[in-house]
N, C-alpha and C positions, 0 to 999 in steps of 0.2 A: 439401440434407438439413437437416431441422429438428430440433432437440433439444426434445422435448416436456417439459411440466410433469409432472417427476420422471425336416516331412520321412528276392568273391574276396579277395583279400588286403588290398587297401587299404581295405576297408570293415569289417574285423573289429575285435575289441576293441583291437588294437594302435593302430589309427587313432584310436579313442576316447581311449585313454590319452595319445596324443601331441597331442591337441587343446589349443590354448592359449587362455587367457583373452584377450579383446580389450580393451585399455584404452580407456576413454572419458575423455578429458582426463586427470585425475589419479586417477580411480577405478579400482580393480582389481576386476573382477567375477567372482564364482563363483556358478553357479546352484544353487539348492536347491529341491526340490519340496516345497512345504508341503502339509499336508492340505487337501483340498477345503473342509473346514469349519473355521473358526476355533474353537479351544477356548474355551468360554464357559459361563457359568451362564445357565440359562433364566430369562427375566424372569417374575416372578410378579405384577407389577402389573396385567397385563391378560391375558385368555385368548388363547392362540395360535389363529389361524385354521386351517382344515383344511389338512393337509400337502399341498404341491404334488406332483403325480405326476412321476416321473422322466422321463416321456415328453413332458412339456410342452416347448415350445420354449425355447431360451436367448434372453435379451435382454441388451443392453448397458445398464447402469445408470450414469449419470453421477453423480459425487459431488462434494461440496465438497472443496477442496484439503486434503490430509492427513487426510481423514475416511473413507478407504476402509475401514479396519478397524472404525471405529465403525459404519458402515452395514452391513458384513458381520456384525458381532456382533448387531445388532438384527434383521436379516433371519433370522439363525440362530435367534434366540429366537422369532421369529414362525413358524418352521417351514418357511421357504423353502430350497430347495436352491440354493446359490450357489457361485461359483468366483472366488477372488481370487488369481491367479497372482503369485508374488513371487520375488525373488532377493536374494542377499546381496551387499552392496557394502562394501568397505573404504575409508573416507574418511581421508585424511591430514590431520592437524592439525599445528600447529607443534611440539607437544610429545608427540603420540601418534597412533596409528592406531586408529580406531574401526570395528568391524564392525557393520553394522545390516542389517535386512531391509526392503526397500522394494517397493512394487507394481511389477510388470512394465509395467503400463499405468497410469501415474499418472492419478488422477481417474476411473477406471472399474473396475467389477467386473461379473460376469456372474451372472444369476439366471434360474431357470426359474419361470414363472408363467403364468397365464391372462391374456392381454392385455386381456380384457374386464373383469377384476377387478384392475386395477393399483393401485387406491387404497392398499391396505396397503403396497405397495412405494414409491410416490412420497411417501407420508406418513412414511416411515422417517427418523429423524434422520440427517443427513449426506447424504441422497439429494437430488439436484437435479432429475433428470428421467430418463425412459427414452428411449433413442436410437431414432429412427424417422423416417418420412417423412410429411409432412402431419400429420394427427391420429392416425396409426396407428403403434404401436410396430412396429419392423422386427425380425423374428427373425434370429438368427445361426445358421448351419448347425452341426449337431453335428460335422461333419468339421473345421471350423476350430477349434472348441474342443478336439477330440481331438488335432489337430496340435500345438497349444500344449502340451497335457498331455504328449504323447509326447516333445517336445523337453526339457521340464523333467525328466521321469522318466529320460531317457537318461543324464543326468549330463554331457553334452557342454556345454562352455562356450557360453553364448549371451548376447546383450545386446539391449536395446531398439534399434530401427533405424527410420529414417524410412520412411514408407510409400512403396512403389513402384507407380506406375501402369503402367509398361511394363517388359518383360523376358521372357525365356524361362521358361515354366512347366515345371518338372521334377518328377520323382517319384523318391524313393530306392528302389533295387532290392534292397538288402541291408543288413545291419547293424542296429543298434538302432533306427534311424529308418525301417526298410523300410515303404514305403507312404505315407509323409508326402510331401505335395506342397508346392511353393513356387516362388519365383522365384530364378533363378541370377544372381549378380553376381560380379564379380572385384574384389578390393581389393588393390592392389599385386600380389603374386604368389600370393595365396591366394584360393580359391574359397569363397563363402558362399552359403547358401540362405536366402532371406527367407520366413518364415512369417508370414502376416498375418491380422488380423481386419478384413475388408473394410469392414464397416459403420462401425467406429470409426476407420478409416484409421490403424491402428497396426500395427507389425510388429516382429519380432525377427530377428536374423541369427545363423545357426549355421554354424561352419566345417564344410566337407564336402569329401570327395574326389570329384572330377568323375567318376571311374570308377564311382562308386556310383549314378550318375544316369541317367535316361532321359527323353527329351522326352515331354510329354503333348500330346494333341491339343486 
């Protein structure tokens, strides 16, 4: 891959309420679903191009370190539909605990645009490249983006997770994540489902009751 220039009783609300935040090192994570678009003021220094249609494909956009929000803001001002999934993390310092919002996929955001007219995207401040193969940007399926959105909107604790190439693919059959697909893993005595963005090789893990799942073909 070349980076170019620029998921009955155990599945109901009770199980959701009993889900626990999974600690990562010393961080305590709680997911919050941010608006798809970052609130900002439209730039007036240059005219915005024609708004991108909502049926255009999603693409992964790689950004400079800690510049995801800058890139999202400028893409917003340019009229592009984008998605920057984020979560809240409490970081412990010696004298205090600070809660902050950070990107779920550091260094990446998602944007709909016409791949034959990607210059306004790759020329955006904070953007490094569009993810793809060879010289062609590679689209990300709507179902993968929708799965990430469903996890965040459910309110079930989730966290970034290393990408898995192998494992049983499953589908949630009931509850707030009904229809979401992912990979099933077991950590200690708990089951988790991995929801991934394949092209970026990035994943998140959400606690799940195995009785809520069915194998997919």
